C-alpha positions in Angstrom: 4.5 -152.4 56.8 4.1 -152.8 53.1 3.9 -155.7 50.6 1.5 -158.1 52.6 -1.9 -157.3 50.9 -1.1 -158.8 47.2 -3.1 -161.1 44.9 -2.0 -164.6 44.2 -1.0 -164.2 40.6 -0.7 -168.1 40.0 -4.3 -168.6 40.7 -5.6 -165.2 39.0 -7.5 -164.8 35.9 -5.8 -162.8 33.4 -8.6 -160.2 33.2 -8.2 -159.7 36.9 -4.6 -159.3 36.9 -4.9 -156.7 34.2 -7.4 -154.9 36.2 -5.0 -155.1 39.1 -2.0 -153.9 37.0 -4.1 -150.9 35.8 -4.9 -149.8 39.3 -1.1 -150.0 40.1 -0.2 -148.0 37.1 -3.0 -145.4 37.6 -1.7 -145.0 41.2 1.9 -144.5 40.1 1.0 -142.0 37.4 -1.4 -140.2 40.0 1.6 -140.0 42.3 4.0 -138.6 39.6 1.6 -136.1 38.5 0.9 -134.8 42.1 4.4 -134.9 43.4 7.2 -135.8 40.9 8.9 -138.9 39.7 10.3 -139.8 43.1 7.0 -139.9 44.5 6.3 -142.8 42.4 8.2 -144.7 44.9 5.0 -144.7 47.2 3.4 -146.8 44.8 2.7 -150.3 46.4 0.4 -153.3 46.2 -1.4 -152.7 49.5 -2.6 -149.4 48.5 -3.4 -150.4 45.2 -5.7 -153.0 46.8 -7.2 -150.2 49.0 -7.9 -148.0 46.1 -10.0 -150.7 44.3 -11.6 -151.5 47.7 -12.7 -147.9 48.1 -14.2 -147.8 44.7 -16.1 -151.0 45.2 -17.5 -149.9 48.7 -18.6 -146.5 47.1 -19.9 -148.2 44.0 -17.8 -146.0 41.8 -16.9 -147.6 38.5 -13.5 -146.9 36.9 -12.5 -145.9 33.5 -9.5 -147.3 31.6 -7.1 -145.8 29.0 -3.8 -146.6 27.5 -0.8 -144.5 28.5 2.9 -144.9 28.0 4.9 -146.5 30.9 8.1 -144.6 31.7 9.6 -148.0 32.8 9.4 -149.9 29.6 8.3 -147.2 27.1 5.1 -149.1 26.1 1.5 -148.1 26.3 -0.3 -149.9 29.2 -3.8 -149.8 30.3 -4.3 -147.5 33.5 -7.1 -146.7 35.8 -8.1 -143.0 34.8 -7.4 -141.0 37.9 -10.6 -139.6 39.7 -11.1 -137.9 43.0 -11.0 -141.1 45.0 -7.6 -142.2 43.2 -6.1 -138.9 43.9 -7.1 -139.2 47.6 -5.6 -142.5 47.8 -2.3 -141.4 46.3 -2.2 -138.8 49.1 -2.8 -141.5 51.5 0.0 -143.6 50.0 2.3 -140.7 50.8 1.3 -140.2 54.3 1.5 -143.8 55.1 5.0 -144.1 53.6 6.0 -140.9 55.5 4.6 -141.8 58.9 5.9 -145.4 58.4 9.4 -144.1 57.7 9.1 -141.7 60.6 8.3 -144.7 62.9 11.3 -146.8 61.5 13.8 -143.8 62.1 12.6 -143.8 65.9 13.2 -147.6 65.9 16.7 -147.1 64.8 16.5 -147.6 61.1 18.6 -144.4 60.3 18.5 -145.2 56.6 15.0 -144.5 56.5 15.8 -140.7 57.2 16.4 -140.3 53.6 12.8 -141.5 52.6 11.2 -139.2 55.3 13.3 -136.1 54.1 12.7 -136.6 50.5 8.8 -137.0 50.9 8.6 -133.9 53.5 7.3 -131.4 51.0 5.0 -133.9 49.2 3.5 -135.0 52.7 2.7 -131.4 53.6 0.7 -131.0 50.3 -1.2 -134.4 51.2 -1.7 -133.1 54.7 -3.2 -129.7 53.4 -5.7 -131.8 51.2 -6.6 -134.3 53.7 -6.2 -132.9 57.0 -8.5 -135.1 58.9 -6.7 -138.2 57.6 -3.4 -136.6 58.4 -4.6 -136.0 61.8 -5.7 -139.8 62.2 -2.4 -141.0 60.9 -0.4 -138.7 63.3 -2.4 -139.8 66.3 -2.4 -143.4 65.5 1.6 -143.4 64.9 2.0 -141.3 68.0 -0.1 -143.7 70.1 1.8 -146.8 68.8 5.1 -144.9 69.7 4.0 -144.5 73.1 2.9 -148.2 73.4 6.5 -149.2 71.9 8.2 -146.9 74.3 6.4 -148.6 77.4 7.3 -152.0 76.0 3.6 -152.8 75.8 2.8 -156.6 76.0 -0.8 -156.5 74.9 -0.8 -157.6 71.3 -4.4 -156.5 70.9 -3.6 -153.0 72.1 -0.7 -152.5 69.9 -2.4 -153.9 66.8 -5.5 -151.8 67.5 -3.5 -148.7 66.5 -3.3 -149.6 62.7 -6.5 -151.5 62.7 -8.4 -148.6 64.0 -6.6 -146.2 61.6 -7.7 -148.2 58.4 -11.2 -148.3 59.6 -11.3 -144.6 60.4 -9.6 -143.6 57.3 -12.0 -145.5 55.2 -14.9 -143.9 57.1 -13.6 -140.4 56.3 -13.3 -141.3 52.5 -16.6 -143.2 51.8 -20.0 -144.2 53.4 -19.4 -147.4 55.5 -21.5 -150.0 57.4 -20.6 -152.3 60.1 -19.3 -154.9 57.7 -17.0 -152.5 55.8 -15.8 -151.2 59.3 -15.2 -154.9 60.4 -13.3 -155.6 57.2 -11.0 -152.6 57.3 -10.3 -152.9 61.0 -9.3 -156.7 60.5 -7.3 -155.9 57.5 -5.3 -153.3 59.3 -4.9 -155.6 62.2 -3.7 -158.6 60.0 -1.2 -156.3 58.3 0.2 -155.2 61.6 0.4 -158.7 62.8 2.0 -160.1 59.5 4.7 -157.4 59.9 5.2 -158.3 63.5 5.8 -162.0 62.5 8.0 -161.2 59.6 10.2 -158.9 61.6 10.4 -161.0 64.8 13.9 -162.4 64.2 15.4 -159.1 63.3 13.7 -157.3 66.1 15.0 -159.6 68.8 18.6 -159.4 67.2 18.6 -155.5 67.3 16.5 -155.2 70.6 13.8 -153.3 68.8 10.1 -153.5 70.0 7.9 -156.2 68.7 4.5 -157.0 70.3 4.9 -160.6 70.0 8.4 -160.6 71.7 6.9 -158.4 74.3 4.2 -160.8 74.9 5.8 -164.2 74.6 9.6 -163.3 75.4 12.6 -163.8 73.4 14.1 -166.9 71.8 17.4 -167.6 70.2 16.1 -167.2 66.7 13.1 -166.5 64.4 12.8 -170.3 63.7 13.0 -171.0 67.5 10.3 -168.4 68.3 7.9 -169.7 65.6 8.4 -173.3 66.8 7.8 -172.4 70.3 4.9 -170.1 69.8 3.5 -171.5 66.4 0.2 -172.5 67.8 -0.5 -169.3 69.4 0.6 -167.2 66.3 -1.5 -169.5 64.1 -4.6 -168.9 66.2 -3.8 -165.2 66.4 -3.7 -164.7 62.7 -6.3 -167.1 61.4 -8.9 -165.9 64.0 -8.2 -162.3 62.5 -8.4 -163.6 59.1 -11.6 -165.3 59.7 -13.1 -162.1 60.9 -11.9 -160.3 57.8 -13.4 -162.9 55.3 -16.5 -163.1 57.3 -16.9 -159.3 56.9 -16.0 -159.4 53.2 -18.6 -162.1 52.3 -21.2 -159.8 53.8 -20.1 -156.8 51.7 -21.6 -155.7 48.3 -18.5 -156.1 46.2 -19.3 -155.5 42.6 -16.5 -152.9 41.2 -13.2 -154.9 40.5 -14.6 -157.9 42.5 -12.4 -160.5 40.8 -8.9 -158.9 41.8 -10.4 -158.1 45.4 -11.6 -161.7 46.0 -8.5 -163.2 44.7 -6.4 -161.2 47.2 -8.7 -161.7 50.1 -9.4 -165.4 49.6 -6.0 -166.6 48.2 -3.4 -163.8 48.4 -3.6 -163.1 52.2 -3.9 -166.7 53.0 -0.5 -167.4 50.9 1.1 -164.7 53.0 0.0 -165.9 56.2 1.0 -169.5 55.5 4.5 -168.4 54.3 5.0 -166.1 57.4 4.0 -168.9 59.7 6.4 -171.1 58.3 9.2 -168.5 58.7 9.6 -167.8 55.1 9.9 -164.2 53.5 6.7 -162.5 52.4 5.3 -163.6 49.0 7.2 -162.1 45.9 5.3 -164.0 43.3 3.2 -161.0 41.9 5.2 -158.9 39.3 4.1 -156.3 37.1 
């Protein structure tokens, strides 16, 4: 359920991409410092965006410094870790852990390795953020029950992750109705993106997918998209429009350039690619 909230690098100012990269590298270094080198694998574009969003909602400016990157052994600008970034790093671990746990239940046995390697780091994150850990555990448990029952209500299934994103944000920073609407619809959109992206593989392997449960099976992903394309287009675009409407009403100042690029261009690019049956966009490289 990761890799969907990314900027459109081709249409991004260099200064904004540098800010995005600095958030990404800052998150990576924070994860390493709080959990060891392997924990760096929890770094992803989605949580990088979320970290910047939280700082903007809370109106907390970030500081930058140059640090050596262990990948290329060169100094790069990174966001200096603050309390909010450290909490976001813990959230990244919790999300990856619970997502891996959900994948294992779905039959993806290879994900057991990820879950096992993160077990101790997950416990540390849960001790520091017990409220958020409880929210995630409840949300993923609720989703598991819906999957086991074969829930054919797309809205009910998508509400699990949508409500989770809204409630996590409420637990971290002061929010208003626009922030609540944005984070809710962001979580809903990511869940729906993942469902569209996986529909072919889920049909093939008999795994739960809310879209298949609602519309029925087809021979292939391309056939499914061709037959239900209009419904899926409406489903995704209506969610995206609510997200944009909420974002337009928010007071976004900190890191506005990278956030707006991702909301207006990055998410739209992802949506158009997925509706065409293409793989999620891989244009952003750090």
